[in-house]
TORBAVO-379704 format. One record per residue: residue number from 1; x, y, z of N, C-alpha, C, O in turn. Coordinates in steps of 0.1 Angstrom, whole numbers. Last residue first. Example, Ala and Ser with C-alpha at 12.3 -4.5 7.8 and 13.67 -1.06 7.14 Angstrom:
BEGIN
r nr:2	n.x:128	n.y:-22	n.z:71	ca.x:137	ca.y:-11	ca.z:71	c.x:129	c.y:0	c.z:79	o.x:134	o.y:11	o.z:80 $
r nr:1	n.x:132	n.y:-57	n.z:78	ca.x:123	ca.y:-45	ca.z:78	c.x:132	c.y:-33	c.z:78	o.x:142	o.y:-33	o.z:85 $
END
This chain:
BEGIN
r nr:97	n.x:3256	n.y:1698	n.z:1203	ca.x:3252	ca.y:1708	ca.z:1213	c.x:3247	c.y:1720	c.z:1205	o.x:3243	o.y:1730	o.z:1212 $
r nr:96	n.x:3253	n.y:1663	n.z:1199	ca.x:3254	ca.y:1676	ca.z:1193	c.x:3249	c.y:1687	c.z:1203	o.x:3239	o.y:1684	o.z:1210 $
r nr:95	n.x:3270	n.y:1634	n.z:1209	ca.x:3259	ca.y:1644	ca.z:1211	c.x:3263	c.y:1657	c.z:1204	o.x:3274	o.y:1661	o.z:1203 $
r nr:94	n.x:3276	n.y:1600	n.z:1208	ca.x:3280	ca.y:1613	ca.z:1204	c.x:3268	c.y:1622	c.z:1204	o.x:3257	o.y:1619	o.z:1200 $
r nr:93	n.x:3287	n.y:1572	n.z:1227	ca.x:3276	ca.y:1581	ca.z:1223	c.x:3281	c.y:1594	c.z:1219	o.x:3291	o.y:1599	o.z:1225 $
r nr:92	n.x:3308	n.y:1546	n.z:1216	ca.x:3306	ca.y:1558	ca.z:1224	c.x:3294	c.y:1565	c.z:1218	o.x:3291	o.y:1565	o.z:1206 $
r nr:91	n.x:3318	n.y:1513	n.z:1219	ca.x:3310	ca.y:1522	ca.z:1212	c.x:3307	c.y:1534	c.z:1222	o.x:3305	o.y:1532	o.z:1234 $
r nr:90	n.x:3347	n.y:1491	n.z:1215	ca.x:3338	ca.y:1499	ca.z:1223	c.x:3330	c.y:1509	c.z:1214	o.x:3334	o.y:1512	o.z:1203 $
r nr:89	n.x:3358	n.y:1474	n.z:1196	ca.x:3361	ca.y:1472	ca.z:1210	c.x:3352	c.y:1480	c.z:1219	o.x:3351	o.y:1476	o.z:1231 $
r nr:88	n.x:3352	n.y:1457	n.z:1167	ca.x:3347	ca.y:1469	ca.z:1175	c.x:3350	c.y:1465	c.z:1190	o.x:3346	o.y:1455	o.z:1195 $
r nr:87	n.x:3379	n.y:1449	n.z:1146	ca.x:3368	ca.y:1445	ca.z:1155	c.x:3364	c.y:1457	c.z:1163	o.x:3373	o.y:1466	o.z:1166 $
r nr:86	n.x:3391	n.y:1445	n.z:1112	ca.x:3390	ca.y:1453	ca.z:1124	c.x:3378	c.y:1447	c.z:1133	o.x:3368	o.y:1442	o.z:1127 $
r nr:85	n.x:3391	n.y:1432	n.z:1088	ca.x:3396	ca.y:1425	ca.z:1099	c.x:3395	c.y:1432	c.z:1112	o.x:3399	o.y:1427	o.z:1123 $
r nr:84	n.x:3380	n.y:1441	n.z:1065	ca.x:3395	ca.y:1441	ca.z:1065	c.x:3400	c.y:1433	c.z:1077	o.x:3411	o.y:1428	o.z:1077 $
r nr:83	n.x:3353	n.y:1440	n.z:1072	ca.x:3358	ca.y:1431	ca.z:1061	c.x:3373	c.y:1430	c.z:1061	o.x:3379	o.y:1420	o.z:1058 $
r nr:82	n.x:3353	n.y:1461	n.z:1090	ca.x:3351	ca.y:1447	ca.z:1095	c.x:3356	c.y:1437	c.z:1085	o.x:3361	o.y:1427	o.z:1088 $
r nr:81	n.x:3356	n.y:1483	n.z:1072	ca.x:3366	ca.y:1480	ca.z:1082	c.x:3365	c.y:1466	c.z:1088	o.x:3375	o.y:1459	o.z:1090 $
r nr:80	n.x:3332	n.y:1480	n.z:1058	ca.x:3345	ca.y:1480	ca.z:1051	c.x:3356	c.y:1476	c.z:1061	o.x:3364	o.y:1468	o.z:1058 $
r nr:79	n.x:3313	n.y:1484	n.z:1078	ca.x:3313	ca.y:1471	ca.z:1070	c.x:3327	c.y:1470	c.z:1064	o.x:3333	o.y:1459	o.z:1064 $
r nr:78	n.x:3318	n.y:1510	n.z:1086	ca.x:3319	ca.y:1499	ca.z:1095	c.x:3321	c.y:1486	c.z:1088	o.x:3329	o.y:1478	o.z:1092 $
r nr:77	n.x:3313	n.y:1523	n.z:1061	ca.x:3327	ca.y:1523	ca.z:1067	c.x:3328	c.y:1512	c.z:1077	o.x:3338	o.y:1505	o.z:1076 $
r nr:76	n.x:3285	n.y:1519	n.z:1059	ca.x:3295	ca.y:1514	ca.z:1048	c.x:3309	c.y:1513	c.z:1054	o.x:3316	o.y:1504	o.z:1050 $
r nr:75	n.x:3275	n.y:1530	n.z:1083	ca.x:3274	ca.y:1516	ca.z:1081	c.x:3284	c.y:1511	c.z:1070	o.x:3289	o.y:1500	o.z:1071 $
r nr:74	n.x:3278	n.y:1553	n.z:1102	ca.x:3285	ca.y:1551	ca.z:1089	c.x:3286	c.y:1536	c.z:1086	o.x:3297	o.y:1531	o.z:1088 $
r nr:73	n.x:3268	n.y:1556	n.z:1128	ca.x:3259	ca.y:1557	ca.z:1117	c.x:3265	c.y:1555	c.z:1103	o.x:3257	o.y:1555	o.z:1093 $
r nr:72	n.x:3291	n.y:1555	n.z:1144	ca.x:3282	ca.y:1543	ca.z:1143	c.x:3272	c.y:1544	c.z:1132	o.x:3268	o.y:1533	o.z:1127 $
r nr:71	n.x:3321	n.y:1567	n.z:1130	ca.x:3308	ca.y:1570	ca.z:1135	c.x:3299	c.y:1558	c.z:1133	o.x:3299	o.y:1551	o.z:1123 $
r nr:70	n.x:3352	n.y:1552	n.z:1141	ca.x:3342	ca.y:1553	ca.z:1130	c.x:3328	c.y:1558	c.z:1136	o.x:3325	o.y:1553	o.z:1147 $
r nr:69	n.x:3387	n.y:1552	n.z:1146	ca.x:3373	ca.y:1555	ca.z:1151	c.x:3364	c.y:1557	c.z:1139	o.x:3368	o.y:1562	o.z:1128 $
r nr:68	n.x:3413	n.y:1528	n.z:1151	ca.x:3406	ca.y:1538	ca.z:1143	c.x:3393	c.y:1541	c.z:1150	o.x:3388	o.y:1533	o.z:1158 $
r nr:67	n.x:3446	n.y:1514	n.z:1154	ca.x:3433	ca.y:1518	ca.z:1159	c.x:3427	c.y:1528	c.z:1150	o.x:3433	o.y:1535	o.z:1142 $
r nr:66	n.x:3468	n.y:1488	n.z:1153	ca.x:3463	ca.y:1499	ca.z:1145	c.x:3449	c.y:1502	c.z:1150	o.x:3440	o.y:1493	o.z:1150 $
r nr:65	n.x:3496	n.y:1475	n.z:1171	ca.x:3482	ca.y:1476	ca.z:1168	c.x:3479	c.y:1489	c.z:1160	o.x:3487	o.y:1498	o.z:1159 $
r nr:64	n.x:3524	n.y:1472	n.z:1170	ca.x:3516	ca.y:1463	ca.z:1179	c.x:3501	c.y:1463	c.z:1176	o.x:3494	o.y:1454	o.z:1177 $
r nr:63	n.x:3546	n.y:1470	n.z:1143	ca.x:3537	ca.y:1478	ca.z:1151	c.x:3528	c.y:1468	c.z:1158	o.x:3524	o.y:1458	o.z:1153 $
r nr:62	n.x:3568	n.y:1460	n.z:1127	ca.x:3565	ca.y:1455	ca.z:1141	c.x:3556	c.y:1464	c.z:1149	o.x:3559	o.y:1465	o.z:1161 $
r nr:61	n.x:3571	n.y:1465	n.z:1101	ca.x:3578	ca.y:1474	ca.z:1110	c.x:3575	c.y:1471	c.z:1125	o.x:3578	o.y:1478	o.z:1134 $
r nr:60	n.x:3555	n.y:1445	n.z:1091	ca.x:3569	ca.y:1445	ca.z:1088	c.x:3577	c.y:1454	c.z:1097	o.x:3588	o.y:1450	o.z:1102 $
r nr:59	n.x:3530	n.y:1454	n.z:1099	ca.x:3535	ca.y:1441	ca.z:1105	c.x:3551	c.y:1441	c.z:1103	o.x:3558	o.y:1437	o.z:1112 $
r nr:58	n.x:3528	n.y:1477	n.z:1083	ca.x:3528	ca.y:1478	ca.z:1098	c.x:3533	c.y:1466	c.z:1104	o.x:3541	o.y:1466	o.z:1114 $
r nr:57	n.x:3528	n.y:1465	n.z:1058	ca.x:3539	ca.y:1474	ca.z:1062	c.x:3540	c.y:1476	c.z:1077	o.x:3551	o.y:1476	o.z:1083 $
r nr:56	n.x:3504	n.y:1451	n.z:1058	ca.x:3517	ca.y:1444	ca.z:1056	c.x:3529	c.y:1452	c.z:1061	o.x:3538	o.y:1447	o.z:1067 $
r nr:55	n.x:3487	n.y:1473	n.z:1061	ca.x:3488	ca.y:1463	ca.z:1072	c.x:3500	c.y:1455	c.z:1071	o.x:3507	o.y:1451	o.z:1081 $
r nr:54	n.x:3491	n.y:1485	n.z:1035	ca.x:3494	ca.y:1492	ca.z:1048	c.x:3496	c.y:1482	c.z:1060	o.x:3505	o.y:1484	o.z:1067 $
r nr:53	n.x:3482	n.y:1466	n.z:1017	ca.x:3497	ca.y:1469	ca.z:1018	c.x:3500	c.y:1476	c.z:1031	o.x:3511	o.y:1475	o.z:1036 $
r nr:52	n.x:3454	n.y:1467	n.z:1026	ca.x:3462	ca.y:1455	ca.z:1025	c.x:3477	c.y:1457	c.z:1026	o.x:3484	o.y:1451	o.z:1034 $
r nr:51	n.x:3443	n.y:1493	n.z:1025	ca.x:3447	ca.y:1488	ca.z:1037	c.x:3456	c.y:1475	c.z:1036	o.x:3464	o.y:1473	o.z:1045 $
r nr:50	n.x:3436	n.y:1497	n.z:998	ca.x:3446	ca.y:1506	ca.z:1004	c.x:3451	c.y:1500	c.z:1017	o.x:3463	o.y:1501	o.z:1020 $
r nr:49	n.x:3418	n.y:1476	n.z:994	ca.x:3429	ca.y:1476	ca.z:986	c.x:3440	c.y:1486	c.z:991	o.x:3452	o.y:1484	o.z:988 $
r nr:48	n.x:3398	n.y:1484	n.z:1013	ca.x:3405	ca.y:1472	ca.z:1015	c.x:3418	c.y:1472	c.z:1007	o.x:3429	o.y:1468	o.z:1012 $
r nr:47	n.x:3389	n.y:1508	n.z:999	ca.x:3395	ca.y:1509	ca.z:1013	c.x:3403	c.y:1496	c.z:1016	o.x:3414	o.y:1497	o.z:1021 $
r nr:46	n.x:3379	n.y:1498	n.z:975	ca.x:3391	ca.y:1506	ca.z:975	c.x:3398	c.y:1507	c.z:989	o.x:3410	o.y:1507	o.z:990 $
r nr:45	n.x:3357	n.y:1483	n.z:968	ca.x:3367	ca.y:1477	ca.z:978	c.x:3380	c.y:1485	c.z:978	o.x:3391	o.y:1479	o.z:981 $
r nr:44	n.x:3339	n.y:1497	n.z:954	ca.x:3349	ca.y:1490	ca.z:946	c.x:3360	c.y:1484	c.z:955	o.x:3371	o.y:1480	o.z:950 $
r nr:43	n.x:3323	n.y:1514	n.z:968	ca.x:3317	ca.y:1501	ca.z:963	c.x:3327	c.y:1493	c.z:955	o.x:3323	o.y:1482	o.z:950 $
r nr:42	n.x:3333	n.y:1546	n.z:954	ca.x:3328	ca.y:1537	ca.z:965	c.x:3322	c.y:1525	c.z:960	o.x:3317	o.y:1524	o.z:948 $
r nr:41	n.x:3341	n.y:1563	n.z:935	ca.x:3349	ca.y:1551	ca.z:936	c.x:3344	c.y:1542	c.z:947	o.x:3350	o.y:1531	o.z:950 $
r nr:40	n.x:3324	n.y:1585	n.z:937	ca.x:3324	ca.y:1578	ca.z:924	c.x:3331	c.y:1564	c.z:925	o.x:3329	o.y:1555	o.z:918 $
r nr:39	n.x:3331	n.y:1597	n.z:962	ca.x:3318	ca.y:1590	ca.z:960	c.x:3318	c.y:1581	c.z:947	o.x:3312	o.y:1570	o.z:948 $
r nr:38	n.x:3364	n.y:1589	n.z:973	ca.x:3354	ca.y:1598	ca.z:966	c.x:3342	c.y:1590	c.z:963	o.x:3343	o.y:1578	o.z:960 $
r nr:37	n.x:3372	n.y:1580	n.z:1006	ca.x:3371	ca.y:1575	ca.z:992	c.x:3360	c.y:1584	c.z:985	o.x:3349	o.y:1586	o.z:990 $
r nr:36	n.x:3393	n.y:1582	n.z:1034	ca.x:3383	ca.y:1587	ca.z:1026	c.x:3383	c.y:1582	c.z:1012	o.x:3394	o.y:1578	o.z:1007 $
r nr:35	n.x:3403	n.y:1582	n.z:1067	ca.x:3402	ca.y:1575	ca.z:1055	c.x:3391	c.y:1581	c.z:1047	o.x:3381	o.y:1584	o.z:1052 $
r nr:34	n.x:3423	n.y:1594	n.z:1094	ca.x:3413	ca.y:1596	ca.z:1084	c.x:3414	c.y:1587	c.z:1072	o.x:3426	o.y:1583	o.z:1068 $
r nr:33	n.x:3440	n.y:1583	n.z:1113	ca.x:3434	ca.y:1596	ca.z:1116	c.x:3422	c.y:1599	c.z:1106	o.x:3412	o.y:1605	o.z:1110 $
r nr:32	n.x:3446	n.y:1554	n.z:1127	ca.x:3441	ca.y:1559	ca.z:1115	c.x:3434	c.y:1572	c.z:1117	o.x:3423	o.y:1572	o.z:1123 $
r nr:31	n.x:3475	n.y:1549	n.z:1145	ca.x:3462	ca.y:1553	ca.z:1146	c.x:3457	c.y:1559	c.z:1132	o.x:3464	o.y:1567	o.z:1127 $
r nr:30	n.x:3498	n.y:1525	n.z:1160	ca.x:3494	ca.y:1534	ca.z:1149	c.x:3479	c.y:1537	c.z:1150	o.x:3471	o.y:1529	o.z:1156 $
r nr:29	n.x:3525	n.y:1519	n.z:1182	ca.x:3510	ca.y:1520	ca.z:1180	c.x:3508	c.y:1529	c.z:1168	o.x:3514	o.y:1540	o.z:1167 $
r nr:28	n.x:3551	n.y:1521	n.z:1190	ca.x:3547	ca.y:1510	ca.z:1181	c.x:3532	c.y:1508	c.z:1180	o.x:3527	o.y:1498	o.z:1176 $
r nr:27	n.x:3552	n.y:1555	n.z:1192	ca.x:3559	ca.y:1543	ca.z:1196	c.x:3556	c.y:1532	c.z:1186	o.x:3558	o.y:1534	o.z:1174 $
r nr:26	n.x:3527	n.y:1565	n.z:1173	ca.x:3533	ca.y:1568	ca.z:1186	c.x:3539	c.y:1556	c.z:1192	o.x:3532	o.y:1546	o.z:1195 $
r nr:25	n.x:3515	n.y:1578	n.z:1142	ca.x:3522	ca.y:1568	ca.z:1150	c.x:3527	c.y:1574	c.z:1163	o.x:3530	o.y:1586	o.z:1164 $
r nr:24	n.x:3488	n.y:1581	n.z:1119	ca.x:3497	ca.y:1587	ca.z:1129	c.x:3503	c.y:1576	c.z:1137	o.x:3497	o.y:1565	o.z:1138 $
r nr:23	n.x:3478	n.y:1580	n.z:1085	ca.x:3482	ca.y:1572	ca.z:1097	c.x:3491	c.y:1581	c.z:1106	o.x:3501	o.y:1587	o.z:1101 $
r nr:22	n.x:3453	n.y:1583	n.z:1062	ca.x:3463	ca.y:1591	ca.z:1069	c.x:3466	c.y:1583	c.z:1083	o.x:3456	o.y:1581	o.z:1090 $
r nr:21	n.x:3444	n.y:1573	n.z:1030	ca.x:3445	ca.y:1568	ca.z:1044	c.x:3456	c.y:1576	c.z:1051	o.x:3467	o.y:1576	o.z:1046 $
r nr:20	n.x:3422	n.y:1579	n.z:1002	ca.x:3434	ca.y:1582	ca.z:1010	c.x:3433	c.y:1575	c.z:1024	o.x:3422	o.y:1573	o.z:1029 $
r nr:19	n.x:3411	n.y:1579	n.z:968	ca.x:3410	ca.y:1576	ca.z:982	c.x:3423	c.y:1578	c.z:989	o.x:3434	o.y:1580	o.z:983 $
r nr:18	n.x:3415	n.y:1591	n.z:943	ca.x:3402	ca.y:1584	ca.z:946	c.x:3400	c.y:1581	c.z:960	o.x:3389	o.y:1580	o.z:965 $
r nr:17	n.x:3430	n.y:1617	n.z:925	ca.x:3430	ca.y:1610	ca.z:938	c.x:3416	c.y:1604	c.z:941	o.x:3406	o.y:1611	o.z:940 $
r nr:16	n.x:3442	n.y:1614	n.z:893	ca.x:3430	ca.y:1618	ca.z:901	c.x:3430	c.y:1610	c.z:914	o.x:3431	o.y:1597	o.z:914 $
r nr:15	n.x:3461	n.y:1607	n.z:875	ca.x:3465	ca.y:1617	ca.z:885	c.x:3454	c.y:1621	c.z:894	o.x:3455	o.y:1630	o.z:903 $
r nr:14	n.x:3452	n.y:1575	n.z:873	ca.x:3460	ca.y:1585	ca.z:866	c.x:3465	c.y:1595	c.z:877	o.x:3472	o.y:1591	o.z:886 $
r nr:13	n.x:3437	n.y:1572	n.z:901	ca.x:3434	ca.y:1568	ca.z:887	c.x:3441	c.y:1578	c.z:879	o.x:3436	o.y:1590	o.z:878 $
r nr:12	n.x:3450	n.y:1563	n.z:933	ca.x:3449	ca.y:1572	ca.z:922	c.x:3444	c.y:1565	c.z:909	o.x:3447	o.y:1553	o.z:908 $
r nr:11	n.x:3452	n.y:1564	n.z:968	ca.x:3448	ca.y:1556	ca.z:956	c.x:3444	c.y:1565	c.z:945	o.x:3436	o.y:1575	o.z:946 $
r nr:10	n.x:3476	n.y:1569	n.z:992	ca.x:3466	ca.y:1574	ca.z:984	c.x:3464	c.y:1565	c.z:972	o.x:3473	o.y:1557	o.z:968 $
r nr:9	n.x:3487	n.y:1566	n.z:1027	ca.x:3485	ca.y:1561	ca.z:1013	c.x:3475	c.y:1569	c.z:1005	o.x:3466	o.y:1575	o.z:1011 $
r nr:8	n.x:3511	n.y:1567	n.z:1052	ca.x:3499	ca.y:1572	ca.z:1047	c.x:3498	c.y:1570	c.z:1032	o.x:3508	o.y:1573	o.z:1024 $
r nr:7	n.x:3536	n.y:1560	n.z:1060	ca.x:3525	ca.y:1550	ca.z:1062	c.x:3512	c.y:1555	c.z:1058	o.x:3501	o.y:1549	o.z:1060 $
r nr:6	n.x:3551	n.y:1582	n.z:1056	ca.x:3556	ca.y:1569	ca.z:1050	c.x:3546	c.y:1558	c.z:1052	o.x:3547	o.y:1548	o.z:1045 $
r nr:5	n.x:3539	n.y:1602	n.z:1070	ca.x:3536	ca.y:1601	ca.z:1056	c.x:3541	c.y:1589	c.z:1049	o.x:3536	o.y:1585	o.z:1039 $
r nr:4	n.x:3523	n.y:1601	n.z:1099	ca.x:3535	ca.y:1595	ca.z:1093	c.x:3533	c.y:1593	c.z:1078	o.x:3526	o.y:1584	o.z:1074 $
r nr:3	n.x:3511	n.y:1627	n.z:1119	ca.x:3510	ca.y:1620	ca.z:1106	c.x:3523	c.y:1614	c.z:1102	o.x:3533	o.y:1622	o.z:1101 $
r nr:2	n.x:3509	n.y:1642	n.z:1142	ca.x:3517	ca.y:1630	ca.z:1142	c.x:3516	c.y:1622	c.z:1130	o.x:3519	o.y:1610	o.z:1130 $
r nr:1	n.x:3495	n.y:1665	n.z:1142	ca.x:3487	ca.y:1653	ca.z:1146	c.x:3496	c.y:1640	c.z:1145	o.x:3491	o.y:1629	o.z:1148 $
END
């Protein structure tokens, strides 16, 4: 999937993984393949704390943009990403078959 491990982060408490961000790159564009925070660590702004240094590193490396996808029903994730500074560019309908 083109994961760039040098731009993919983990948040730990001692040796326990609390959250992660997986970033793929293509040229000077980056794409967030996945972000996750364990339930016990939610509500502590962990996503923002992982993205702050990531965004600094992307700027330093002169990436032109970072894209991601979020399910519309995932209000907590939408709110977290908007707090970081992401904007919604389009919404898609998702269907189950």
